[in-house]
RODRENDO-888515 format. One line per 8 residues: number of its first residue (from 1); their letters; for each residue z, y, x of N, C-alpha, C. Coordinates in nm, 2 decimals, m for minus. Layout:
<zapas>
NUM	a	Z Y X Z Y X Z Y X ~ ...
</zapas>
This chain:
<zapas>
1	maerrrvl	m0.10 m0.29 1.88 m0.14 m0.31 1.74 m0.26 m0.22 1.71 ~ m0.36 m0.27 1.64 m0.48 m0.20 1.61 m0.44 m0.09 1.50 ~ m0.52 0.02 1.51 m0.50 0.13 1.41 m0.54 0.08 1.27 ~ m0.46 0.12 1.18 m0.48 0.08 1.04 m0.61 0.15 0.99 ~ m0.68 0.07 0.91 m0.80 0.13 0.84 m0.76 0.21 0.72 ~ m0.84 0.30 0.68 m0.81 0.39 0.57 m0.91 0.36 0.45 ~ m0.85 0.35 0.33 m0.93 0.33 0.21 m0.89 0.43 0.10 ~ m0.99 0.48 0.03 m0.97 0.57 m0.08 m1.01 0.51 m0.21
9	flctgnsc	m0.93 0.50 m0.31 m0.97 0.45 m0.44 m0.99 0.57 m0.53 ~ m1.11 0.57 m0.60 m1.14 0.68 m0.69 m1.16 0.63 m0.83 ~ m1.12 0.71 m0.93 m1.15 0.69 m1.07 m1.15 0.82 m1.13 ~ m1.15 0.82 m1.26 m1.16 0.95 m1.33 m1.03 1.02 m1.33 ~ m0.92 0.96 m1.39 m0.80 1.03 m1.41 m0.69 1.02 m1.30 ~ m0.71 0.92 m1.21 m0.61 0.89 m1.10 m0.47 0.87 m1.16 ~ m0.47 0.80 m1.28 m0.33 0.78 m1.33 m0.30 0.63 m1.36 ~ m0.40 0.54 m1.34 m0.38 0.40 m1.37 m0.44 0.31 m1.26
17	rsqmaeav	m0.57 0.28 m1.27 m0.63 0.18 m1.18 m0.63 0.22 m1.03 ~ m0.67 0.34 m1.00 m0.67 0.38 m0.86 m0.53 0.39 m0.80 ~ m0.43 0.43 m0.89 m0.29 0.43 m0.84 m0.24 0.29 m0.82 ~ m0.28 0.19 m0.91 m0.24 0.05 m0.89 m0.30 0.00 m0.75 ~ m0.43 0.03 m0.73 m0.49 m0.02 m0.61 m0.42 0.04 m0.48 ~ m0.39 0.17 m0.49 m0.32 0.24 m0.37 m0.19 0.17 m0.35 ~ m0.11 0.15 m0.46 0.02 0.09 m0.44 0.02 m0.05 m0.39 ~ m0.07 m0.13 m0.45 m0.08 m0.27 m0.40 m0.12 m0.28 m0.26
25	vnarmgdr	m0.21 m0.20 m0.21 m0.26 m0.21 m0.07 m0.15 m0.16 0.02 ~ m0.08 m0.05 m0.01 0.02 0.00 0.08 0.14 m0.09 0.08 ~ 0.17 m0.16 m0.03 0.29 m0.25 m0.04 0.26 m0.38 0.03 ~ 0.14 m0.43 0.01 0.11 m0.57 0.06 0.02 m0.58 0.18 ~ m0.05 m0.47 0.21 m0.14 m0.48 0.33 m0.12 m0.36 0.42 ~ m0.01 m0.29 0.41 0.02 m0.17 0.48 0.02 m0.18 0.63 ~ 0.03 m0.30 0.68 0.02 m0.32 0.82 m0.12 m0.31 0.88 ~ m0.22 m0.32 0.79 m0.36 m0.32 0.83 m0.44 m0.21 0.76
33	wqafsagv	m0.40 m0.16 0.64 m0.47 m0.06 0.57 m0.37 0.05 0.52 ~ m0.42 0.17 0.52 m0.35 0.28 0.46 m0.43 0.33 0.34 ~ m0.38 0.32 0.22 m0.45 0.35 0.10 m0.41 0.49 0.04 ~ m0.51 0.55 m0.02 m0.50 0.68 m0.09 m0.58 0.66 m0.22 ~ m0.55 0.75 m0.32 m0.62 0.75 m0.44 m0.64 0.89 m0.49 ~ m0.75 0.91 m0.57 m0.78 1.04 m0.63 m0.87 1.02 m0.75 ~ m0.88 1.13 m0.83 m0.97 1.13 m0.94 m1.05 1.26 m0.95 ~ m1.16 1.25 m1.03 m1.24 1.37 m1.05 m1.19 1.46 m1.16
41	epaaqvnp	m1.11 1.40 m1.25 m1.04 1.48 m1.35 m0.90 1.43 m1.36 ~ m0.82 1.46 m1.26 m0.68 1.39 m1.25 m0.60 1.43 m1.37 ~ m0.52 1.33 m1.42 m0.43 1.35 m1.52 m0.31 1.44 m1.47 ~ m0.23 1.48 m1.56 m0.11 1.56 m1.52 m0.01 1.48 m1.44 ~ m0.01 1.35 m1.46 0.08 1.26 m1.39 0.03 1.12 m1.39 ~ 0.09 1.04 m1.31 0.06 0.89 m1.31 0.12 0.84 m1.44 ~ 0.04 0.75 m1.51 0.09 0.70 m1.63 0.21 0.62 m1.61 ~ 0.32 0.65 m1.69 0.45 0.57 m1.67 0.43 0.42 m1.69
49	ktiqalae	0.34 0.38 m1.77 0.31 0.23 m1.78 0.26 0.17 m1.65 ~ 0.18 0.25 m1.58 0.14 0.21 m1.44 0.26 0.18 m1.35 ~ 0.35 0.28 m1.35 0.47 0.27 m1.27 0.55 0.15 m1.31 ~ 0.57 0.13 m1.44 0.64 0.01 m1.50 0.58 m0.12 m1.46 ~ 0.45 m0.13 m1.47 0.38 m0.26 m1.44 0.40 m0.29 m1.29 ~ 0.39 m0.19 m1.20 0.41 m0.21 m1.06 0.55 m0.25 m1.03 ~ 0.65 m0.18 m1.09 0.79 m0.22 m1.07 0.81 m0.36 m1.11 ~ 0.75 m0.41 m1.22 0.77 m0.55 m1.26 0.73 m0.65 m1.16
57	vgirhsge	0.64 m0.61 m1.07 0.60 m0.71 m0.96 0.66 m0.67 m0.83 ~ 0.76 m0.58 m0.83 0.83 m0.55 m0.71 0.77 m0.44 m0.63 ~ 0.68 m0.36 m0.68 0.62 m0.26 m0.60 0.67 m0.12 m0.66 ~ 0.74 m0.05 m0.57 0.79 0.08 m0.60 0.69 0.18 m0.57 ~ 0.65 0.26 m0.66 0.54 0.36 m0.64 0.58 0.49 m0.71 ~ 0.56 0.60 m0.63 0.59 0.73 m0.69 0.47 0.82 m0.67 ~ 0.36 0.77 m0.69 0.23 0.85 m0.67 0.22 0.97 m0.76 ~ 0.13 1.05 m0.72 0.10 1.16 m0.81 m0.05 1.17 m0.82
65	akhvdgfi	m0.10 1.21 m0.94 m0.24 1.22 m0.96 m0.30 1.34 m0.88 ~ m0.41 1.30 m0.80 m0.46 1.40 m0.71 m0.61 1.42 m0.73 ~ m0.67 1.53 m0.70 m0.81 1.56 m0.72 m0.88 1.51 m0.59 ~ m1.00 1.46 m0.61 m1.08 1.40 m0.50 m1.12 1.51 m0.40 ~ m1.13 1.64 m0.44 m1.16 1.74 m0.35 m1.06 1.76 m0.23 ~ m0.94 1.71 m0.26 m0.84 1.72 m0.15 m0.87 1.62 m0.04 ~ m0.96 1.53 m0.05 m0.99 1.43 0.05 m1.13 1.44 0.11 ~ m1.21 1.54 0.06 m1.35 1.54 0.09 m1.38 1.55 0.24
73	ndnfdlvv	m1.29 1.61 0.32 m1.31 1.63 0.46 m1.24 1.52 0.55 ~ m1.18 1.42 0.48 m1.11 1.31 0.55 m1.21 1.20 0.58 ~ m1.18 1.12 0.68 m1.26 1.01 0.72 m1.19 0.88 0.66 ~ m1.27 0.80 0.59 m1.22 0.67 0.54 m1.31 0.56 0.59 ~ m1.25 0.44 0.61 m1.33 0.33 0.65 m1.41 0.27 0.52 ~ m1.35 0.30 0.41 m1.40 0.25 0.28 m1.36 0.34 0.17 ~ m1.45 0.36 0.07 m1.42 0.43 m0.05 m1.46 0.34 m0.16 ~ m1.36 0.31 m0.25 m1.39 0.22 m0.36 m1.37 0.29 m0.50
81	tvcddaae	m1.48 0.29 m0.58 m1.46 0.33 m0.72 m1.42 0.22 m0.80 ~ m1.32 0.25 m0.89 m1.26 0.14 m0.97 m1.28 0.16 m1.12 ~ m1.37 0.25 m1.16 m1.39 0.27 m1.30 m1.46 0.15 m1.37 ~ m1.45 0.14 m1.50 m1.52 0.04 m1.58 m1.66 0.10 m1.60 ~ m1.75 0.07 m1.51 m1.89 0.13 m1.50 m1.96 0.13 m1.63 ~ m1.94 0.04 m1.72 m2.01 0.03 m1.84 m1.96 0.14 m1.94 ~ m1.84 0.18 m1.93 m1.78 0.27 m2.02 m1.75 0.41 m1.97 ~ m1.76 0.43 m1.84 m1.73 0.56 m1.78 m1.83 0.60 m1.67
89	ncpvwlgr	m1.83 0.72 m1.64 m1.90 0.77 m1.52 m1.81 0.77 m1.41 ~ m1.83 0.68 m1.31 m1.75 0.68 m1.19 m1.78 0.80 m1.10 ~ m1.68 0.85 m1.03 m1.71 0.97 m0.95 m1.80 0.94 m0.83 ~ m1.87 1.04 m0.79 m1.96 1.03 m0.67 m1.89 1.08 m0.55 ~ m1.88 1.00 m0.45 m1.81 1.04 m0.33 m1.91 1.11 m0.23 ~ m1.88 1.23 m0.20 m1.96 1.31 m0.11 m1.91 1.32 0.03 ~ m1.79 1.26 0.05 m1.73 1.27 0.18 m1.78 1.15 0.27 ~ m1.71 1.13 0.38 m1.74 1.02 0.48 m1.67 0.89 0.44
97	grkthlsf	m1.74 0.78 0.46 m1.68 0.65 0.44 m1.78 0.57 0.36 ~ m1.79 0.44 0.40 m1.87 0.34 0.32 m1.82 0.33 0.18 ~ m1.91 0.32 0.09 m1.88 0.31 m0.06 m1.90 0.18 m0.11 ~ m1.82 0.14 m0.21 m1.84 0.02 m0.29 m1.78 0.04 m0.42 ~ m1.80 m0.05 m0.52 m1.75 m0.04 m0.65 m1.69 m0.17 m0.70 ~ m1.58 m0.17 m0.76 m1.52 m0.28 m0.83 m1.47 m0.23 m0.97 ~ m1.52 m0.29 m1.07 m1.50 m0.24 m1.21 m1.37 m0.30 m1.27 ~ m1.28 m0.21 m1.32 m1.17 m0.26 m1.40 m1.16 m0.17 m1.52
105	pdpakarg	m1.14 m0.24 m1.64 m1.12 m0.16 m1.77 m1.00 m0.07 m1.76 ~ m1.01 0.04 m1.83 m0.90 0.14 m1.82 m0.79 0.10 m1.92 ~ m0.67 0.06 m1.87 m0.56 0.02 m1.96 m0.51 0.13 m2.05 ~ m0.54 0.25 m2.01 m0.49 0.37 m2.09 m0.56 0.38 m2.22 ~ m0.68 0.30 m2.23 m0.75 0.30 m2.36 m0.71 0.19 m2.45 ~ m0.61 0.11 m2.41 m0.56 0.00 m2.49 m0.49 0.05 m2.61 ~ m0.50 m0.02 m2.72 m0.44 0.01 m2.85 m0.36 m0.11 m2.90 ~ m0.26 m0.08 m2.98 m0.18 m0.19 m3.03 m0.03 m0.15 m3.02
113	tdeevmdq	0.05 m0.25 m3.03 0.20 m0.23 m3.02 0.23 m0.19 m2.87 ~ 0.34 m0.14 m2.85 0.38 m0.10 m2.71 0.37 m0.22 m2.62 ~ 0.41 m0.34 m2.67 0.41 m0.46 m2.58 0.26 m0.50 m2.56 ~ 0.17 m0.49 m2.66 0.03 m0.52 m2.64 m0.03 m0.43 m2.54 ~ 0.00 m0.30 m2.55 m0.06 m0.21 m2.45 0.00 m0.23 m2.31 ~ 0.13 m0.26 m2.30 0.18 m0.29 m2.17 0.12 m0.42 m2.11 ~ 0.09 m0.52 m2.20 0.02 m0.64 m2.15 m0.12 m0.60 m2.09 ~ m0.19 m0.50 m2.14 m0.31 m0.46 m2.08 m0.29 m0.40 m1.94
121	yrktlrdv	m0.18 m0.33 m1.92 m0.15 m0.27 m1.79 m0.12 m0.39 m1.69 ~ m0.05 m0.49 m1.74 m0.02 m0.60 m1.66 m0.14 m0.68 m1.62 ~ m0.23 m0.70 m1.71 m0.36 m0.77 m1.69 m0.44 m0.69 m1.58 ~ m0.45 m0.56 m1.60 m0.53 m0.48 m1.51 m0.47 m0.49 m1.37 ~ m0.34 m0.48 m1.36 m0.27 m0.49 m1.23 m0.29 m0.63 m1.17 ~ m0.29 m0.73 m1.25 m0.31 m0.87 m1.19 m0.45 m0.87 m1.13 ~ m0.55 m0.82 m1.20 m0.69 m0.81 m1.15 m0.70 m0.73 m1.03 ~ m0.64 m0.61 m1.03 m0.64 m0.53 m0.91 m0.58 m0.60 m0.79
129	aekipall	m0.46 m0.66 m0.81 m0.39 m0.73 m0.71 m0.46 m0.85 m0.65 ~ m0.55 m0.90 m0.73 m0.63 m1.02 m0.68 m0.76 m0.97 m0.61 ~ m0.83 m0.88 m0.67 m0.97 m0.84 m0.62 m0.97 m0.74 m0.51 ~ m0.87 m0.64 m0.51 m0.87 m0.54 m0.41 m0.84 m0.60 m0.27 ~ m0.73 m0.68 m0.26 m0.70 m0.74 m0.13 m0.82 m0.83 m0.08 ~ m0.88 m0.90 m0.17 m0.99 m0.99 m0.13 m1.10 m0.90 m0.07 ~ m1.13 m0.79 m0.14 m1.24 m0.70 m0.09 m1.20 m0.65 0.05 ~ m1.08 m0.61 0.07 m1.04 m0.55 0.20 m1.05 m0.65 0.31
137	vskeke	m1.00 m0.78 0.28 m1.01 m0.88 0.38 m1.16 m0.91 0.42 ~ m1.25 m0.91 0.32 m1.39 m0.93 0.35 m1.44 m0.82 0.44 ~ m1.40 m0.70 0.42 m1.44 m0.58 0.50 m1.39 m0.59 0.64 ~ m1.27 m0.65 0.66 m1.21 m0.67 0.79 m1.30 m0.76 0.87 ~ m1.37 m0.85 0.81 m1.45 m0.95 0.88 m1.59 m0.89 0.92 ~ m1.63 m0.78 0.86 m1.76 m0.72 0.89 m1.76 m0.65 1.02
</zapas>
Protein backbone atom coordinates (compact mmCIF):
# COMPACT_ATOMS: atom_id res chain seq x y z
CA UNK A 1 0.00 0.00 0.00
CA UNK A 2 1.31 3.45 -0.91
CA UNK A 3 2.02 5.92 1.84
CA UNK A 4 -0.83 8.30 2.54
CA UNK A 5 -0.42 11.88 1.39
CA UNK A 6 -0.65 14.64 3.98
CA UNK A 7 -2.87 17.71 3.65
CA UNK A 8 -3.21 20.72 5.95
CA UNK A 9 -6.32 22.91 5.89
CA UNK A 10 -5.86 26.48 7.11
CA UNK A 11 -8.29 29.21 8.05
CA UNK A 12 -8.51 31.96 10.61
CA UNK A 13 -10.19 30.37 13.65
CA UNK A 14 -9.88 26.62 12.91
CA UNK A 15 -13.36 26.11 14.32
CA UNK A 16 -15.57 25.55 11.23
CA UNK A 17 -14.40 25.19 7.62
CA UNK A 18 -10.92 23.78 8.15
CA UNK A 19 -12.29 21.36 10.76
CA UNK A 20 -14.99 20.22 8.31
CA UNK A 21 -12.36 19.64 5.62
CA UNK A 22 -10.12 17.69 8.01
CA UNK A 23 -13.01 15.52 9.19
CA UNK A 24 -14.39 14.83 5.70
CA UNK A 25 -11.01 13.81 4.31
CA UNK A 26 -10.09 11.59 7.25
CA UNK A 27 -13.52 9.92 7.22
CA UNK A 28 -13.94 9.46 3.47
CA UNK A 29 -10.42 9.45 2.01
CA UNK A 30 -8.39 8.28 4.98
CA UNK A 31 -6.96 5.35 3.03
CA UNK A 32 -5.14 7.82 0.73
CA UNK A 33 -4.90 11.11 2.64
CA UNK A 34 -4.16 12.12 6.21
CA UNK A 35 -5.71 15.50 6.99
CA UNK A 36 -4.87 18.13 9.60
CA UNK A 37 -6.22 21.61 10.25
CA UNK A 38 -5.06 24.78 11.94
CA UNK A 39 -5.73 28.50 12.21
CA UNK A 40 -3.78 31.71 12.60
CA UNK A 41 -6.09 32.87 15.40
CA UNK A 42 -7.58 29.61 16.69
CA UNK A 43 -10.84 29.74 18.58
CA UNK A 44 -11.11 28.33 22.07
CA UNK A 45 -12.85 25.24 20.68
CA UNK A 46 -14.34 23.73 17.55
CA UNK A 47 -17.76 25.28 16.99
CA UNK A 48 -20.43 22.89 18.33
CA UNK A 49 -22.52 23.47 15.18
CA UNK A 50 -19.59 22.15 13.13
CA UNK A 51 -19.59 18.95 15.20
CA UNK A 52 -23.40 18.71 14.85
CA UNK A 53 -23.35 19.18 11.06
CA UNK A 54 -20.67 16.51 10.70
CA UNK A 55 -22.59 14.11 12.95
CA UNK A 56 -25.70 14.59 10.81
CA UNK A 57 -23.82 13.12 7.82
CA UNK A 58 -22.33 10.28 9.86
CA UNK A 59 -18.89 11.77 10.54
CA UNK A 60 -17.77 11.63 14.13
CA UNK A 61 -15.21 14.36 14.80
CA UNK A 62 -13.64 15.46 18.04
CA UNK A 63 -11.14 17.95 16.72
CA UNK A 64 -9.59 20.77 18.62
CA UNK A 65 -8.70 24.23 17.40
CA UNK A 66 -4.95 24.39 16.78
CA UNK A 67 -2.48 27.15 15.92
CA UNK A 68 -0.69 26.94 12.58
CA UNK A 69 2.69 27.38 14.30
CA UNK A 70 2.38 23.81 15.58
CA UNK A 71 2.73 22.53 12.00
CA UNK A 72 5.37 24.88 10.58
CA UNK A 73 8.12 22.22 10.59
CA UNK A 74 5.94 19.44 9.18
CA UNK A 75 5.98 18.30 5.58
CA UNK A 76 2.71 18.33 3.66
CA UNK A 77 1.91 17.27 0.13
CA UNK A 78 -0.66 20.05 -0.01
CA UNK A 79 -1.73 23.04 2.07
CA UNK A 80 -5.23 24.39 1.38
CA UNK A 81 -6.54 27.72 2.66
CA UNK A 82 -10.32 27.66 3.01
CA UNK A 83 -11.17 31.25 3.99
CA UNK A 84 -13.71 33.33 2.14
CA UNK A 85 -11.03 35.37 0.38
CA UNK A 86 -13.30 38.33 -0.29
CA UNK A 87 -14.20 38.76 3.37
CA UNK A 88 -11.12 37.61 5.27
CA UNK A 89 -7.38 37.54 5.22
CA UNK A 90 -6.35 33.96 4.68
CA UNK A 91 -3.26 32.80 6.53
CA UNK A 92 0.07 32.70 4.78
CA UNK A 93 1.77 29.31 4.93
CA UNK A 94 5.48 29.60 5.61
CA UNK A 95 6.17 25.89 5.95
CA UNK A 96 6.73 23.17 3.37
CA UNK A 97 4.04 21.99 0.99
CA UNK A 98 2.36 23.09 -2.22
CA UNK A 99 -0.32 25.69 -1.59
CA UNK A 100 -3.76 26.20 -3.07
CA UNK A 101 -6.94 28.03 -2.11
CA UNK A 102 -10.63 27.09 -2.05
CA UNK A 103 -13.01 29.71 -0.74
CA UNK A 104 -15.89 28.86 1.60
CA UNK A 105 -18.04 31.45 3.44
CA UNK A 106 -17.71 31.31 7.22
CA UNK A 107 -20.90 29.76 8.66
CA UNK A 108 -20.02 31.22 12.07
CA UNK A 109 -20.99 34.62 10.64
CA UNK A 110 -24.51 33.42 9.78
CA UNK A 111 -27.41 35.21 11.47
CA UNK A 112 -31.04 34.23 12.00
CA UNK A 113 -32.90 31.60 13.94
CA UNK A 114 -30.99 28.62 15.30
CA UNK A 115 -32.30 26.51 12.41
CA UNK A 116 -31.32 29.12 9.78
CA UNK A 117 -27.82 29.31 11.22
CA UNK A 118 -27.57 25.53 11.34
CA UNK A 119 -28.64 25.42 7.68
CA UNK A 120 -25.61 27.58 6.83
CA UNK A 121 -23.34 25.06 8.55
CA UNK A 122 -24.99 22.26 6.56
CA UNK A 123 -24.57 24.19 3.31
CA UNK A 124 -20.90 24.88 4.01
CA UNK A 125 -20.35 21.23 4.88
CA UNK A 126 -22.01 20.11 1.63
CA UNK A 127 -19.71 22.45 -0.32
CA UNK A 128 -16.64 21.24 1.57
CA UNK A 129 -17.64 17.58 1.12
CA UNK A 130 -18.00 18.12 -2.63
CA UNK A 131 -15.07 20.41 -3.46
CA UNK A 132 -12.30 19.18 -1.14
CA UNK A 133 -12.34 15.51 -2.26
CA UNK A 134 -12.50 16.63 -5.90
CA UNK A 135 -9.44 18.81 -5.33
CA UNK A 136 -7.51 15.97 -3.68
CA UNK A 137 -8.41 13.51 -6.44
CA UNK A 138 -7.14 16.01 -9.01
CA UNK A 139 -3.86 16.34 -7.05
CA UNK A 140 -3.45 12.56 -7.02
CA UNK A 141 -3.33 12.63 -10.82
CA UNK A 142 -0.55 15.23 -10.95
